[in-house]
N, C-alpha and C positions, 0 to 999 in steps of 0.2 A: 504493500499500499504506499510505503514511503518512497519507493524508487521513482515514481513519476514526479514527485515533488523535488527530489534531488535533481533530476534532469531539468526540470523547469527552472530551478535556481541556477543551474549552470548556464542556461540561456540568458538569465537575468544579468549576470555579472557584467557584461559589456556596458551596461547602463551607467555604471559607476566608474567607468574607465576614463583615462585621459585621451586627448586627441593628439594628432600628429604634431611633430616638432614644428613644421611650417604648415601652410594651409593650401597646398596645391590642389587638394580635393574640394576646396570651396571656391567655385568659379564665380566669375562675374555673372550678373543676371542674364547677359546675352548669351552665355554658354550653358544656362540651365537646361534641363530636360525639355525638349520641344513639345509644344501643344499639338496633339494628334491632329487637330483641325487644320494646322499649317500645311499638312501634307496635301490637302485638297485645295488650298488656295482660298483667299478671302473672296466673297462674292462682290461683284462689281457695285451692287446696290447696298453695301453695308452702311448702316446708319451712323450718324455722328455719335449717338449714344453709345453704340457698341465700341467704337473707337475710343471714346472717352473712358469707358469701363476697362478696356485693355490697357490704356495708358495708366490708369490708377493702379491696376494690378501690377504692371511693370514697376511702378515706383515702389510699391510694397515689396516686390521681389528684390529690388535693388537694396532696399533698407534691411531686409532680412539677411541677405547674403553679406552685406557690409557689417552687420551686427555679429555675424559668426566670425568674420575675419577680425573684428575689433576685440572680440572675446579672446581668441587665441593670441592676438598681438599683445594682450596684457601680460603675457608670459606665464602666469600661474593664477590659481584660484583655489579656494576651499569649495568642496562639493558636499551637498546633502542629498540624500535619496529617500523617497518613499515609494515603495512598490506594493501594489495590491494584486494578488493572484486569486482568481475566482474560478469556480466550476472545475476544481481539480478532482481527479478520481480519489474517492475515499475521504474527501473533506467536505463536511456538511455546510461550511460557511467560508467566507473569504479569509485569506491569509495576508496580513500586512507586515512587510519587512521595512526596516529603516537602516540607513547607512550613512557614513560620512567619510570624507577623505580629502586628499589634495591632488590637484592636477598640475603637472609641469608641462605646459604647452610648449615651451621653448625647447625642452629636452626630450619631449615625447614620452614622458613617464607619468605614472599615476600610482597612488596608494589608496586603499579604501578598506574599511571594516563594515561588514554587514551583520546586523543582529538578527539571528534566526530563532530567537526564543519562542516566538509565536508559532513558528512552523514545526519546531521539534521540542517537545517537552515531555520526557527527557530526550536528548539527542540519541539517535540509534547507535548501537555498539554491538560488536560481537562478544563482548565480555560483560555479561550481566553484573550490575552493581558498580560498574566503572562509571565515573562522572566525567563527561566531556564538555568543553566549552561550546555553547550554542552560538558561535559566531564564525564568520569566515573573513580572512584577511587576504587581500590581493595586492600584488605589485606588477605593474606592466612596464616593461622596458625593452627597447630594441625589438619590438614585435613579438615578445615572448611574455607569457603570463605566469607568475608565480603564485600559487594558491596555498594558503595554510588553512586547512579545514580538518580539524581533528577527527570529526565524525567520518569524513570521507576517507581519510588515511587509515582509520581504524577498520573500516569496512573492506578496504582494499588490502589490508595487511601491510601497510607501508610504515617503516620505522622512522624515516626522516620527517622533520616537521613540515617541510615544504614540498609541494609538487610543481614540477616544471611542465608547462603545456606549450609546445612549439607548433604554431599553425602550419609550418612547412613540413611537418613530419608525415611522411606517407603512412606510417603505422597508425596514426590517428585518422588519416583520411579513409583508411580501409576499415569500415565497420564501427568506428567509435565516433560518429559525427556529433552526438550531443555534447560529449566532453570536448571534442576538438573545437567546437564553435566558440567556446569561451576564449580561445586564443585569438579571436578576431576583435578583441576589445579595443585595440588601438584604432584600426580603420573603421570599426563598427560603432565607435562612440557617437553619442547623439549629435554633436556638432557637425561631424563628418557626414551624417545622413543628409544634411541640407544641400550637399553637392548634388543630390538627385531631385532638387526642387523642380516640380513640373510647372512650366510656363502657364500663366493665366490662372493659377490656383490660389495665389496669395491674396489674403484679405486683411484689412485693418478693422479690428473689433473694438477699437477705442481704448480708453485708459482703464486701468484696474490696479487696486492696491494689493500688493503681495507681501504680507507680513510686515507692513509698515513702509514698504518701498513703492513709490509711484512708478507704474510701468505702462508701456503700450503693448497691447495684446494683439499679436499677429498670428494668423493661421494659414497653413499651406499644406499641400499634398506633396509627399516625396516618393519618387520611384527608387526603390532600394537597389535594384540592379543597376540603374543609371548611376547611383552613388558609388557602387562597387567599381565601375569602370571609368569614373570621372578622373580628371587630373592628367598628369603627364605619364601616360602609358604604365599603369601598374604592372608589377612583375607577374608572371604566371602563378607563382606561389601565392602572392598576395591576393590576386583576383580569385583564385580557387578557394582560399580560406574565407574571404569575404562572402563569396557565393554560398558557402556552407552556413555562415552566419545568417544570411538572408533566409535560407531554407529553414533554419531553426526558428525564425520568427513566425513562420506560418503565414506570411503575407508578402505580396509583391509591392504594395503601396501602403504608406502610412499617412494619417492625418497628424500633423505636428503643430502644437500650440507653442509659440515662443513669446515670452514676456520680456520686453527690453527696458533696461533701466535708463536713468537720465543721461547716461553717456552712450546710449544705443549699444550696449553690450547685452548679451543674453543673460538674464537674471534667472529665469526659470524656463525649463523645457518639459513638455508633457506630451506623451504619446501612448496609445493603447494598441494592442494587437492580440490575436489568437495565438496560442502555442501549438506547434506542429504536433500531429498525432503521435509521432514517435517519442515525444516527451510525456505522453499521457493525455494531451489536450488541455483544454481550459483556456483562460485568457489572462492578460496581464496589463496593468496600467502603471506606467513609470512616470515619476515626477522628480526631476533633477534640478537642483538649484546651484548656481555659481555665485559665490560671494567672496569678499576680501581679495579682489583682484590685485596681483602683484605681490602677494604674501610670500615670504621666503619659503622655499621648498627644498628639502633634502631627502631624496628617495634613493636608497641603496638596495641593490638586489642581494638575495641571500647568498652566503658562501656555498661553494659547490658541495661541501660535505654535509650540508644541511638540506640538500635537494635530491629528490628522486624524479627521473624523467618519466612522464606518463607514457610517452611513445614506446620507451623501452619496456615498461612494465607490461603493456598490452601487446607488445611485439614479441614477448617471450624471451627477452634478453635480460 
């Protein structure tokens, strides 16, 4: 009964990840995913109202993409996460998870802790009576995710405190897609999703107070596969792992709500999606906030003797 929830949580982890060191995946609005209607050409009798509407949408697209770039240009930020999982197998009600961390946009690294106490009480273990912490800690650096999850290590029989998950590992690509998808957290982080912004989908919903911060609420649709292939020719391994991440979301497109602060940086990002059947199904709503832009960040990867490679474990080595 708990296995589907574990897999769902592995798909969740990218939400608390950091974004790329630079922002080649966040294009100018003119490079955003094309509007399918453009392929048929505009009618000669298109009215001025439609043109005005398109112009307004383009302006919102420009502002949204500029906000994503301004956020990463800040260099770093603190992050907080609230994720709600619903309709999970064996769970009569929703499960709410909370997390916090830091994102080093300049260095392409992130660190986060996620509280799973509501999901697992007590945490699952192979050893009855053993108490395990109900939290997961992640570090993402250089395209690799390091996961410290005592309950998962215990279930897998791993003695080191950290798991290393490399998205380029063919061992993970072959039959271990739910676990492998967590390794896409760099490229799949929410700000990078805006690279797949669909033209004509952005709207300005006005001002809104977010926990005492005055924000502008923008909404748009993003094409996840377009986000995967955006930028300057992603490597084959990068594209493959991001495609696995998209598969894990169980959706091709997402509606994203972005709340911009007074400096037009992304203060809050919200999106919802169904979970893929292979994770057990259900749905997930993710709410991520960025605060304290420019805060000092020092994220260090675990020492090699503290890490077990997940690809080697499942590859039989």
